[in-house]
N, C-alpha and C positions, 0 to 999 in steps of 0.2 A: 597806264598798266606798266609794270616793270617788265624788262626782258624775260624774266623767268615765268611771267604769266601770273604773277602774284602781285597783290597791291601792298608796297610798303607804306607804313604809317611814319609820320614824324612823331617820334617817341616824346618829344618835349611838347607837343600840342596836346590839348586835351581830346580824349578819345571817347566817342560815343558809339555804343553798339546797341542797334535796335533788334530785338529778338521778335521773329515772326514764326507762328501766331503769338500774339500777346496774350491770348486767352489760356494758353498752356503755361500755367504758373511754374510748373517743374522745370520746362525747357528755359524760360525766362530766368529763373533763378540760377540755373546752371551756367547759362550764358554770362550772367552777372559775375558769378564765381570765377570763371576761368578767363574771362576777357582781360581782366587786369595783369595777367600773367604773360600776355603775348604782344608784341610790338608789330606783328605782321599777319596780314589776314589769312595768308595760306596757312600759317602754323595754327591759328585760331581754328580754322575749318578742320584741319587735321584732328585737333583735340577733340572737337565736338562730334566728329564722325566716329570716334571711339565709342560713344554711347548713342548717338544718333547717326546711323550710316547714311542717310540720305541728305544730311545737313550741307548747307552751302553758305559761305560768306561772301558778300559782294560790297564793295566800296561804292560810296556815292561819287559819281565822277563829274558832277556838275561844278564847273569852274566857279570860283567865288564863294563857295559854300565851305562850312565847316566840314572837317573829316568826319564822316559817319559810315559805319559799317552796318550791313544788314545782315543778320544771321538767320536764315531760313531753315527751319526744322526739316521740312519736305523738300527741300532743294529749290522751292520757288513759292512765290505768293500766289495764293488761290483765292479769289474773291468770294465771299459769302460762306467761307469755311470757318467754322468757330473753333475747331481744335486740331 
């Protein structure tokens, strides 16, 4: 994590953003639409919160893994929840 508490991304690296829940096609589409415009997870989260106030964006912090961001519509993953 960066000193600012946000996760900077390597702009030259391929960026993958996973929207949760995947069953909310409107959210998935919006995440895909806006994700390409932001090189920093905190800025993406801020943009998503304009439409989805509880949205959170978190980076995969496992070393040796590709940079993946997870965009949670409701702030976190909830097992068994379909929408």
